[in-house]
C-alpha positions as CSV (number, residue, x, y, z in Angstrom):
1,M,61.5,-4.0,-114.5
2,S,58.2,-4.1,-116.5
3,I,56.6,-0.8,-117.6
4,M,52.9,-1.2,-117.8
5,E,50.3,0.9,-119.5
6,N,46.6,0.3,-119.1
7,G,47.3,-3.1,-117.5
8,E,49.6,-4.2,-120.4
9,E,53.3,-4.5,-120.4
10,I,54.8,-2.1,-122.9
11,E,58.4,-2.5,-122.1
12,N,60.7,-4.8,-120.1
13,I,64.0,-3.5,-118.9
14,I,66.8,-5.6,-117.3
15,L,68.0,-3.5,-114.4
16,S,71.1,-5.5,-113.9
17,D,72.4,-4.2,-117.2
18,Y,72.9,-0.8,-115.5
19,D,76.2,-0.6,-113.5
20,T,76.0,2.7,-111.7
21,E,73.4,4.6,-109.7
22,E,73.8,7.5,-112.2
23,E,72.8,5.2,-115.1
24,M,69.9,3.9,-113.2
25,H,68.7,7.5,-112.3
26,A,69.1,8.5,-115.9
27,L,66.9,5.5,-117.0
28,F,64.2,6.3,-114.5
29,K,64.2,10.0,-115.6
30,E,64.0,9.0,-119.2
31,K,61.0,6.8,-118.5
32,G,59.2,9.6,-116.7
33,F,59.8,8.6,-113.1
34,E,60.5,11.3,-110.6
35,Q,62.7,11.0,-107.6
36,L,61.0,12.0,-104.3
37,S,62.6,12.9,-101.0
38,A,61.7,10.9,-97.9
39,E,59.5,13.8,-96.8
40,E,57.6,13.9,-100.1
41,I,57.0,10.2,-99.9
42,K,55.8,10.5,-96.3
43,L,53.4,13.4,-97.3
44,K,52.0,11.4,-100.3
45,A,51.4,8.4,-98.0
46,E,49.6,10.7,-95.4
47,V,47.4,12.2,-98.1
48,K,46.6,8.8,-99.5
49,E,45.7,7.5,-96.0
50,E,43.5,10.6,-95.3
51,R,41.7,10.0,-98.6
52,E,41.2,6.3,-97.9
53,S,40.0,7.1,-94.4
54,A,37.5,9.6,-95.7
55,E,36.3,7.0,-98.3
56,R,35.9,4.4,-95.5
57,D,33.9,6.9,-93.4
58,Q,31.6,7.7,-96.3
59,A,31.0,4.0,-97.0
60,A,30.2,3.5,-93.3
61,E,27.8,6.4,-93.2
62,K,26.1,5.1,-96.3
63,R,25.7,1.7,-94.7
64,N,24.3,3.3,-91.6
65,Q,21.8,5.3,-93.6
66,Q,20.7,2.2,-95.5
67,K,20.3,0.3,-92.2
68,S,18.3,3.2,-90.7
69,S,16.1,3.3,-93.8
70,R,15.4,-0.5,-93.7
71,M,14.6,-0.2,-90.0
72,A,12.2,2.6,-90.6
73,E,10.5,0.6,-93.4
74,M,10.2,-2.4,-91.0
75,R,8.6,-0.2,-88.3
76,A,6.2,1.3,-90.8
77,E,5.2,-2.2,-92.0
78,E,4.7,-3.4,-88.4
79,E,2.5,-0.4,-87.7
80,M,0.4,-1.0,-90.8
81,K,0.1,-4.6,-89.8
82,A,-1.1,-3.7,-86.3
83,K,-3.6,-1.2,-87.7
84,R,-5.0,-3.9,-90.1
85,E,-5.3,-6.3,-87.2
86,M,-7.2,-3.7,-85.2
87,R,-9.7,-3.2,-88.0
88,K,-10.5,-6.9,-88.5
89,P,-14.0,-7.7,-87.2
90,E,-13.8,-10.0,-84.3
91,E,-14.7,-13.5,-85.0
92,V,-17.7,-14.6,-83.2
93,P,-18.0,-18.2,-82.5
94,E,-21.1,-19.8,-83.8
95,F,-23.3,-21.8,-81.4
């Protein structure tokens, strides 16, 4: 098992050196790990999924707002172009 800190390995532990479950639990406790019940793990997973879902929703909303803004800009440009076209003097053919 590699223990990482800030993306760097700070310690490598050979788990096969531990013979009993009690020794393994003591090691994990010593290293700052906490044992969670199945219910606690499920709750953490649900909270994580809710957070990620909210983040996805926010990103989608931002994309929709950007798209709406771009579309409004395009409509405004088209309107300005149409007004300029209307103001142009008509070309009169010369005879």
